[in-house]
N, C-alpha and C positions, 0 to 999 in steps of 0.2 A: 688131719689132726685128730688125735684121740683125747677127748677131754674126760678128766677123772675128778670126782667129787669125793672127798673123804669126810665121812660123818658118822663116826663110830658111836657117839654118845647120843642116847635117847632123850627126848624131852620136846615138848610143844614148840617153844620158840626155836630151838636149834633144828628141829625137823623142818620148820617153816623156812629157815635159812636156805635149805636145799630146795624145797617145793617152789619157792619163788624164782629159782634160777633156771629150772628145768624147762619151762615153756620157751624161753628165749634160746637155750642151748638146742633144743629139739628143732626150733626154727633154722639154726645154723646147719643142722643135719639135712634138713629139707632142701636148703639152698646149696648143699654139697660143699659147704665150707669146712664142716666138721664131720669126721667119719662116723663117730659113735660117742656115746655118753655112758659113762659107768659111775655107779655110786657105791663105795664100800661103806658098809655099816655092820655093826656088831649084831649077833643074833638076837640080844636083848632088844635092840632097836627095831630090827626086823620084825620082831613078834609083838611090838607095842601097839597100843591103840593109835599112837601118833603116826606110825607108818601106814596103818590102814586108812587113816582119814586123809593124810596129806600126800603120801608117796605112792601108795598101791595103784591109784589111777594111771600112773606113768608106766606100769609094769610092762605093757606090750611093747614099749619103745626104749625103755631104759634097762640096762643091765644092772641088776643089784648083786653085788659082790659081798656075800654074807660070810663074816669071819667070827671065830670064837675068840674072845679075850679073856685070858686066865685072870682070876681074881687073886688078890694077894695085898701085901702091904703097899704103901704109896710108891716106895722105890722100885718094887718089882713091877707095879702097874705101869709106871713111867717107862721102864725098859720095854715092857710088853707093847705099850702104845707106840713107841718110836719104831720098834721092829715091825709092827702090824702095818704102819704107813710105808716104810721102805719096801716091804715085802709085796704089799698091794701095788705099788708103782711099778715094780719089776713084773709082777704077775700080769697086770693089765696092759703093760707096755705103754704107759701114759706119755703124752706129749705136753699136756697142760694140766696142772693140778690146783684144785681149790680145796683147802682145808677149812671147813666152817667152824672147827673148834680146835685152834692151834695152841691151846694152853696145856692140856694134859700131856706130860711128857715132853714139853717144849725144851727144858734144860738139857734132858739127856739126848734129845734130837740135835740140838745145837752142838753139843760136845761131839757126838758121833760124825757129824758132818765136817768137823775140824780135822778129823783123821783120815787121810787118804784111803779111799776105798770103802770105809764104813758108811759113808752117806752118799754113794755114787749114784744110787737110784734117783735121789732128789736133786743131785747137782747137775744132771743132764737135762732136766726139764724146766720149763717156765712155770712159776708157782705163785699162789696167793695164800697167805695164811691170815686167819681172822683171830684176834686175841680179845678175850672177854674180860680177863682178870688181870690184876697187877697191884702193886703197892702204890696207893694214890695219895697217902697222907704224909705228913713231915716225918723225918726220920729221928726217932727218940730211942735211945737204949739199944742194947745189943740185938734183940730180936728184930727190930725194925731194920737195923743195919744189915743183918744177914739176909732178910727177905729182899730189901732193896738191892743189895749186892747181886743176889742171884738173878733178880729180874734184869738188872742192868747187863750182866754178863750174858744172859740168854739173848737180850736184844742185840748186843754187840756181835754175837756169834750166829745170829739168826740166819737160817739157810734159805728163807723165803725171798723170791725175787721182789715181791711187794707185800707189805704188812699193813694191816688195818686194825685198829682198836675201836671198840664200840662204846666206851665210856669216856665222855669229855674230861672227867676228872683224871683219868689216867693219861689222856693226852696232855693235859695241862702239866702233870707231874714229869712226863717224858720231856716236854719242851723246856721246862724250868731246870730240870735236875740232870738231864742226859744229853749232852750236846752231840754225841755220836748218833743217837737214834732220832734226833730232833728232825732230821730231813728224810727219814725213812718210814716214818709212821704217819697214817692219816686217819681221820675219823670216818667211820662207816656208819650209815644209818641203821638202826635196828628197824627191820621192816614192819610197819604197823599200818594197816589199811583201815579206813572208816567202817563201822559195822553198818549192817543193812539200815536203810534210812527209815526208821520207825520211831514214832513218838513214844512217850513213856507209856500211855494207855495201851497201845497196840503191842509193845514189847511185853508189858506185864501180862497181857492177855495170852501172848504166845507161850510165855513161860508158865502160865496157869497159877499166877500168885494174885493176892488181893490188889485191887485197883486203887483203893483210897490211901491217903496219907503220903508222907514222904519216906524215901528209902535211902538209908545209908548202906552201901554194898561192899562186901568183900568178894572178889571174884577170882576163882581159880583154886587149885588144889592147895590145901594147907599143909604145912610141915613145921618142923621146930624152929625155923628161921622167923616164923610169923607170930606176932604178938596177939594171937586170937584170945587167950585168957584175959588179957588186959582190955582188949576191944570189948569182949562180952561185959566185963565188970564195969567199964566206963559207960557203955550204953545203958546199962541198968540204972546207973547213978545219974545219968544226964537228965535235965528237966526238959522233957520233950512233950509233944502232943501225944494224946492217948493212942492215936492211930499212926504214929511214926514207927517205922520198922527197921530192923536190921536184917538184911539179906546176906546169907552166906551161900554162894553159888559155887559149888565144886566139891570134889571128893575130900572128905575130912580126914585128917591125920587122927589115928585111933585115940590118942590122949584127948584131942580136942573134941572128938565124937562123944567120949565118955563124959567130959565136962559139961557139954551142951545138954546131954540127956539126964545129968543128975543136978547139978547146981542151977541150971537154967531151964529146967522142964517147965516151970510156971510161965515163962515168956514165950516158950514154944507153944503151950497150951492156949495162951491168950492171943496168939497170932502176932506178938510183938517181934519175935525172932522167926524168920522163914528160912528154912534150910533146904537146899537142893543138894543131897549128899551123894554124888556120883560123878563119874567123868563126864564132862561137858563137850559137845561138839564145838567146832569153831563157830557155827551159827548161834548156838546157845550162849557162848561166851559173849558174843556181840549183843544178844538180846539182854543179857544181864547188865552190861554196861549201860545199854540204852534205858533200861528200866529204872536206873538209879538216879537219884537227885545228887548225891555225893558218893564218891568212890573212896573207900578206905585202903590205903596202901600202907598198912601198919606192920612194917617188919621191925625186928630188933635191929640195933645199929649194924649197918653194913655199907659198903661203898659201891657194890655192883649197881648196875643199872636196873631199873624196874620196868619190865615190859608192861605190867599192869598200869603204871603211871601214864606211860605213853599211850596205851589203848584207852584209858579214860579221856585223855586230852582229845584223841582222835574222834572220840564219841561226843565231844563237846561238854563233858562233865568235869566239874571241879573236883579236886582230890584233897583228901586228908591224910597226912603221912607223918612218920617220925621225923623229928628235927635232927637229922643226921645224914651225912654223906650225899649221895647222888640226889635223893629225894629232896633234901633240904636245899640244895643248890638249884634244882630245877624249879621248885616252887618259889624261891626268891628271885631268880633271874627272869622267870617267864610268867610270874603272877598266876600260878595255877590252882591256888587254893589256900589251905591251912597247914601248918606243921606244928607239932609240940612233942615233948618228951612223953612217949607212950607208956613209960614206966612210972610216971608221976600221975597217980590215979585221979586226983582232983583237977589238975590241969587238963588231962586227957578228956574227962567228962565235960569240962567247961568248953573245950574246943569243939567237941561234937555239937554242944548246943549252939555255938556261934556259927558252925558250918551249916547246920540244918536251917538256921534263920536266915543265913546270908546267901544260900545257893540259888534262890530264885532270881535274884538280881545280879548274879555273878557274870561279869563281862568276859568276852573272848578279845584278847588284844591282838594287834597286828603281828607282834612278835611271836604270839602263840600260833597264829596261822602259819607263819614261816617254819616254826618247829614241826608242825603237822606235815607241811609240805616236804620238808627235809626227810622225814621218816616214811614217806610213802614207799610201798614195796617196788614201785617202778624206779625211784631214785636209788634204792638199795641195789637193785639188779644192774642198773647202768653203771653204778660206781664199782661194784665187784667185777664187772665184765669189761670195763674200760680198757684194761691191759690186754685181754684177749682180742678185743675189737681192734686194738692198734696193731697187734701181730697179724690179724686177718685183713687189715687195711679197710676196716668198716668205720664210717663215721659214727661217732658217739653222740647220742642226743645230749642236750643240755643237762649238765649234772649239778644239783644243788649242793654246795659245800657247807661245812659247819661255819666257816667264815661268813658266808651269806646270812646264815641263821642269827648269828650272834653280833652282826654289824649293827650300829645305831640305826 
């Protein structure tokens, strides 16, 4: 059997989706149950630091099939992505396919696979598609109706033998609104392992940052989806101890960098803001979570999952997040920290004060431990490969389901 992983999109979490699968797949090669493992990825992904850190070590034993994906408008890109997948399956002569990002071009792929011959490469193989995005909220107005209709049609025509979604809010929407897809979609853990077991002083020493005071930390690359200007302003306004600090650990989006260097230069000078403005290795990301007392997961309103929220929880740190979507639900359901409207300056500043005062006595609940267990990389791998194991007649280890996590 030839196993094929399709992973064209670059990005830390998406690259890790592949990296967590490869050791188990290569073990199947060693046992002569699988002939070979091929990973198809875009040239951008292949040349990214994420590939170098997470996938390059597998190069001696994994075939990396590098493709050029043309840039263009969303419609052209969707056509290109679906064509790239079908071409790769035919070229690799795949028997089993796992697409770790089955969103991009999903509608075009579903339509193609409805036409005899246009999707034949995918029709002849067993396959798993992992879906990250979808319409999760109520349907109001014509825009929501169009979006929801497209997603429903895509799910109904989906060519995947098995489909996973990573967002529990999307799963809820599917189960409540889409009777056809209700039985064909399951929740997949977003793989998050605990960081190195270091206490706060050791983690701060390893990062080379001051030891004293409490840290509110934003970890990871910033971009336009993240409420960094609001975080900076609220931190300045919050009534905190003189040695409480804001740690921003990760490569800064250029407008954020300019803002920090101009309007907040005094807090940088006084050591109240500590910035590590560069790409961080996975070890450094873990150190930043361990160094924090509270982790800021302050995005503008969005419904997608937050890997940072899950990483903070795995590190045993409470979170402060926007009172919207996935983060709002997770904080409420699992008592993970504090949430507020990050665009309300006074409320945001007051919530920072409460979080910094309350973090030392913040408890870890049993349901939080179950959430951490569900998202372990091992549980992710066992869940994704359960279908392949059944085909190979391999006994699957106990898999933790979302029902197990959310049960009373």
